[in-house]
N, C-alpha and C positions, 0 to 999 in steps of 0.2 A: 509270304512268310507265315509259317505256323509256329508261333513262339510260346514257350513255357518258361516258368520261373521256379527255381529251387531256392528255398530260404530256410534258415535254421530256426528252431523253436524259440530262441530268445527274442524274436521279433514280436511276440505276443499277438499273433494274428487273430483278429475277430473271426467268428465262425463263418460269416458271409464271404470272407476272402479265403479262409482255409478250405472251404468246400468248393471253390472254383475248380473246374477241370484242369486248368493249365497252371495251377499253383501247387507245388509239391513241397511239403515240409519234412525236414529231417530233424530228429528229436535228440536233444541232449538230456542228461539226467543227473541227479545228485544221489549220493549214498551216505547215510548217516553211519557213525561208528557201530551202532547196534545192528547194522545190516539192512535197515529199511531203505528202500529206493523210491524216490519220487521222480516221476516223469516231469519234464519241463513244461508244465501245463499252464493254460490260461483259465482253467476252470476255477471259479471263485471259491467254491467250498473246499476244493483240494488245496488251493493256494493258502487259504486261511489255516488249514490243518498243518501245512508245511511251516508257515511262519510261527505257529504256536509251538511246534516241536523245536524249531530253531531257537526259540527263546529259552527253552529249558535244557538244551543240549550243551554240555560242557565243551565239546569240540565241534568245529565246523564240519559239515558234510563235505565230501569231495565230489567234484563235478567231472563228468565224462562227456567227451564230444561224441557225435553220432558215430556208430560203428560203420566201417567200410561197407558191410553187407547192406546197410540201409541205403547208401548211395547207389550201389549196384542195382538194388531193387527199383529205385526211382528211375535210374537211367534206362533200365530194361523196359519199364513201363512207357517212358517217353519214346523209345524206339518203336515199341508195339503200336503206339497211338499216332505215329507219323509226324512227330515234331521235327522241324529242321533247324530250329534256333532255340538255344537255351541260355537264359541269364541266371547266374547264381549270385545270391546276395548273402553274405555271411558276416558274423560279428568280427570285430577288429582282429586282424591277424597278429596284433601285438599281445593279445590276451588269450588266444585260443588257436589250436592247430586245425580247427574245422575247415578253414579256407584252404589250407595246404592239402588236406585230405581230399577235399572236393576237386581241387585243381588236378591232382594226380589221377583221380578216377575218371573225371570228365575227359581228360586227354585220351583215354582208352576208347572213347566213343567218337573220336574225331571223324571216322568214316560214316557215321550215322547222322550227326548234327553238328552245327557250329555252336561253340559255347563261349560265353563271355563271363568272366569272374569279376565281381564287384567287391572290393574291400570296403565295408561300410565305415571304417575308421571309428566305429561306435557300436551301438547295439540297440535292442528294444525299439522304442518309438522312432528312432532314426532309420532303422532297417525297414520298418513298416512304411514309413514315408517314401523311402527310395523305391520300394516295391510299387506303391500306388502311382508314383510318377512314371516309373517304367511301363506299367500297364497302360497308362494314358498315352504315352508316346507310341506304343504299339498301335493303339487305336487311331492315332493321328497319321499313321503310315510312314513314320520315319524309318530310315535304314538301320539295320542292326548295329553296325559299328558306331553310328552317330548316337543311337540310344545308349549303348554301353558307355560311351565317353561322357554323355550328359549325366547318366546315373552316377558315374564316378565323381563328376564335378559336384553333384548334389551332396554326395558323401563327404567330399573334401571341404565343403563350405557350410555344412550343418554341424551343430554342436549339441552335446548332451551334458547337462550339469546335474549333479546329485548331492543333495544335502543329507548328511548322516546325522541321525538324531543323537547317537552316541557312538563311541569307538569300540563297543564291546566285541563286535565281530572282527574288527581290524586287529584287536588284541588276540582273539582266538586264532586268527590266521597268521599271527606272528609279525604283523606290520606296525605294531605300536606296543609300548609297554603298558602294563596295568596302571602304573603311576600316571602316565600321560592321559589315559582314559579317565581316571578318577579326577584328575585336574580339570580336564575339559568339561566334565559333568558339573563339578563344583562351580566353575566359572560360567557355566551355560554357554560354552563355546560350541558353535555349530560349524562343522567342517564341510566345505563344499569341494567336491572333486569334479573333474571333467575329463573328457577325452580330447587330447590336444590334436594338433595338425597331423601327427604321425599315427594317431589312434592309440596312444598310451594313456593310461589313467594316472593323472597327476593331481596334486593339490592346486586348487584355484584360489581359495580364500578361506579365512576363518573369521566368523563374526559372532558377536556376543548374544544376540537375541534372534528369535524367529522372525520378528518384525523386520529386522535388518536383513535377514536372508531374503524375504519377499522384496524388500527395497532393492537388493542387489540383483535379484532376478529381473525386476522391472528395468533396471539399467541395462542388463544384458539384452533384453528384448529390444529396447530402443536402439542399442548399438547395431544389432543385427538388422533391424528394420531400416536404418539409415544405409547400411551396407548393401542391402538387397531390395531396393525400392520396387523392383519388378515383381516381387513375390516372396512372401514368408508365411510359414504356418507355425503354430505352436503345438506342443504336445506335453502331456504330464504323465508321469508314472509313479507308482508308490509301492512301498512295502507294507501291505496290509494296513493302510491308513486312509481309508476312503473319506472320512470326515475332515482330516487335516488337509488332504490334497484339494478338497473343495474350497477350503479357506484360501489356499494359494491361487486357485483358479479365479475365484471371485475378485481378489485384490488385483491380480495381474490383468485380467480381461476388462476390468473397469477402466484401466488405462489404455487398453488396446481393443476396443469392442469390435473393430473391423476385422480382426484376425480369426481365421478358422482354427479350431483346435480339436484335439482328441485326448482321451484319458484312458489309462489301462493299468492293470497290476503289473509289477515286475515279476517275471517268472522265477521259479525256485533257484535256477542257476545264478541269476543276477541278485536275487534276494539274499542268497547265502552271504554275499559280501556287503551289500547295502544294509541289511538288517531290517528288523521291524521298525516302521516309522520313517524310513527314508523317503524323501520326496525328490523326484527327478523332473527336470524340465528340458525340453528340446527346442532349440531355435532352428527351424528346418527350411533351408533354401529351396524354392520351387524351381522347376525346370524353366529354362530360358526359351523364348520364342526361337524357332528355327532361323538360322542365319546369324545369330549373335555370337 
């Protein structure tokens, strides 16, 4: 088996993975009302510039999924390089049409390679984790169908939670009234959203202080750790808040020093809705030993 992976840019791939020969990234983008377009980048300087512009823009930018031509370009390259197996990992089908576009185009290449589509049921750090686990299973020599099924199991059993620092972007996007946003700010109410079992973004909780958000995150990690004793990893993502995410890391990892973790910026597409200062945490189920 010669296997490759296609993944979309919301996964926040680090350069060491993005530059691997068998990992292909398709890129989303955002466009502000003044016409400026930002690629869905992981570059720190560009991410900061995006978040600064987001803070001052009266309207939210609009996001665009990868263009079909980008999928065709990637698939043609995979054929040229002789891959016979392709795994596609995309942000939740409940919030983007990227997965559907990928599925449609990959079907056209069925005579060239076998493809397996994974609905991450989430985004960002969850997708990156699924990719890493998939790559490890290829190295272990597992069969393609078994790898795809286990990657989907990981997606189904991992969760991403996001604390919104304020509701400003939710108001701009038409999902809350200005009065609700002002009230939340006055009461110091932090809203926690999460991707549910279906991959939909829904309200998880509302808490009064940041300290209580951290306490709630610790409880969620413990619940996940009890549920998956064979393996769990943590991940953190933030909307241009490197100092604040460090505070979350230190408090949570003090309770769970044995857990591996990673931290990344939320890319512009995701930051559009989370806004400046949002803090995300992922409880990420690890692959199960073969035969379980």
